[in-house]
N, C-alpha and C positions, 0 to 999 in steps of 0.2 A: 654810782647809779648807771644802769645800762641805758644807752641811748637808742631808742627805737627809730628805725628808718620810716620814711613815708609810706612805703609799700606795705609794711607790716601793720601800720596804723590803719591803712585803708582796708586791709584784710579783716581786722577786728571790727571795723565799722560795718562792713558787709555782713559779717556773721550776726551782729547785733540787729541789723535791719531785717535780715531774713528770718530771724527767730522771734521777733517781737511784733510782727504784724498782727492786727486784730480784726482783719476783714475776711477771715477764713481762707486766705490764700498763703501758700508757702512760696517764697521767692528764692531763686538761686541766681548768682551773679558771676559774670566773668571776672577774672582778676583785675581787669581794667575798669570795672565798675558798671558795665552795661548789664541790663537784665538778660539772663540766659534762659531760665525756665520759670514759669508761673503755674502753680498747681492748686486747684481748689481742694480744700480739706474739710473733713467733718469727723469729729471725734477721733482725731489722730490718724485717720485713714484718707487715702486719695478717693475723693468722690466728686465727680464732675469733670470739667474741662481741664486739660493740661496743655499749655502752649509753650513751645520752644522758640527761641529767637536767635537770629544771626547777630553778630556784633553791631551791624548797622541798624538793628532793631526791626528788621523785616522778619516776618513769621517763617520759621523753619518747619514746624510741625504742629498739628493739633490732634490730641488724643482724648479719649473719654474713659474715665475710670468709674467703677462701681465697687466700693469696698476693697480697694487695692487690686482690683482685677480689671483688665482692659476689656471693654465692651462697646459695641457700636462702631461708628465710623472713625477711621484713623487716616489723616491726611498729612502729606509732606510736601514742601514747596522748595523750588529753586530760589537762589538769592535774588533772581530778577522778579520774583513774585509769582511766577507761573507754577501751576500744579505739577508736582513730580510723581506722586503716587496716591492711590486711594484704596484702602482696604476696609473690610468689615470684620470685626472680631467678636467672639463669644467666649467668655472665660479664658482670655489670653490666647485663644486659638483663632487662626484665620478661618472664617466661615462665611461663604457667599462670594459675590463677585469682587474682582479687583481690577485695577487699571494702573499702568505705569506709562509715563510720558517722557519724550525727549525734551531737552531744555527749550527747543523751538516751539513746543506746544503740541507737536504731532504725537499720535498714539504710538507707543513702543511695544506694549504688551498688555494683554487682558486675559482674564480667565475666571475660573471658579474653584473655590475650595469647599470641601465638606468636612467640618470639624477638624481642621488642621491638615487635611489631605487634599492635594491638588487633583482635580478631576478633568480639567481642561485648561490648556494654555495656548494662546495665539500670539505669536510674535510678528511684528511688522518691521520691515527693513527699508533702508534708504531706497528711493526710487531709481537710483543709478544702478542698482543691482538687478540681475535677472530674477533672483528669488525675492519675491515681495512679501510673502506671508508664510509662516510656518505654524501649523496647527498640531498640537499634541493632545490626545485624549487618553484618559486613564480610567480604570475601573477599580472599585474598592473591594477587597476581600479581607474579612476579619479586621477591619479598621486600618488596612494598609493599602496604598495605591500602587497600581501596576500599569506600565505603559502599554496601551492597547492599539493605538493607531497614530500614524504620522501622515500628514498631508502637506505638500508644499505647493504653493500657488505662485504664478508669475505676475508681472505687472498688469496683465490683462485678466487676472483672476482665473486663468486656466490652470488646471492641475498638471504639474510637471513631475510629481512623484507622489505615490500613495502606497503606504506600507501598513498592512494590518495583520499580517502573519509573519512574525519575526523568527518563528521556530516551526519545526515539523515533528509530530509524534507518529511513529510507525509502530503499529501493533499487528504483526502478521496474522495473529489469530486472537480474536476478542471473545470467543466462546470456547471454554475449556472444559475438560472433564476433571473432576476432583483428583488431584495428584499429578496432573499433567503440567509440564513446564510452561510458564508464562514468559514471553520475551517482548521487549520493547526497545525502541531506539528514540533518542531525543537529539535533534539536530538543530543548531542555530543556522538559519538560512539567510538572515539579514543582519550581519554583525554591526554593532554600533561603533566599536572601536577598531582602529587599524590592527591592533594585536589584542586578541581576546583569549580568555580561558573560561571554561564553564564549570560551575558547581551546581548540583541539583539537590534540593531537599524536598522529598515527597513523602506522602502519607498513604500507606496501604493498611487499612484498619486490621489489626490483629495479626498481620503477617510481616511487620517491618524487619524482624530479626532474620527472615529468610531471604531478603534481597541480596543479590550478588551482582557486582559490577563485573562485566566480562570483557568490555573494551572501552577505551576512552582516547580521544585526542582533544585538541583545543576547543572544537566546536561540535563534537559528537560523543555521545555516551550510550552504551548498550547495557541493558540490565536483563537479568533473568531471575526467577524465583519460582518456587512450587507452592501454590495456594494450599492451605490446610483446612479451609472451610468453604462451603458452597454458598452461592447467592450472587446478587448484582453488586459490584463494588466500583468505586472511583479509582482511577489511576491519576492521581492529582498531586500537585505540589508547586514549588517555586524554582524556576531556573534563574540562576544568578550569572550574568555575563560580566566578568571582571576584566578591567583593563590590565593587560599583561605588560608591565613596565620592565620586566626582566630582573626584578629584585623585589624583596619583601618590602611592602609599603602599606601600612594600615590605611593610608589616605587614598588608595586606588579607587577610581570611579567604578560604580556598579550599576548595571541595569537589571532590574528584577522583573520577571515575567511569570504570570500564573498560567498553569496548564491544567487541563481537565479532560479526561476521557473515561468512559465506562467500559468495564469488561464483565463477563458473566462466567461463573463457575458452576457447572452442572453436577448434580449428584450422579454417581455411576449407576447404570441401569441394573436392576435386580435380576 
């Protein structure tokens, strides 16, 4: 006969307890026996509050579920009981305001999401630093967020840095005759990384196969093409500033910026 050790017996007991509760809560336990997670259930799905616990049984987090989907307020706590973060979710996506706190209780970061995309982030720094507050604002294009503005404030709430134009688009001639060559330059004027390289994905309706790159370096690209149709069109797309680490690395950081300018192609005079 196999002799079971005490830890294995305790593990079996925990499984029995967690699976046999009749108060519509599912309970999970640490290997040492303390309650780890308590989840309200209905018809086999998570419905209602879910509470996580540290081993000392202080609350680690509180989440709210609706049919196995996170909705409403979600809070996390430090082991000392102070609030660590507060988010609002809709169908598993961050949606609305959020706040993050230092363990001391002071505000560390706050901002806003729109259906999973961050649109504003404000970071607060230790008072011993010159930089006290960093504000990042984003805007959404087709469900994706793009950094649009950075503001840095000092301890006196004075602006010590403000950047809202991270790139420059130069179009020497924005009104063309049909068949005339269109030229444009895209330049990153405020690099985010110490070493950067630039990729550009842009949309020129009906003419994308005619685009020709005529010059490039790490922060500047020149393009030319010959429009085949007349009318008012956008010169628009996404600039991707990629951190250049000197080797191929799929985990390189990327800053994505949306650009948009109009140009007009006239029909030739009769």
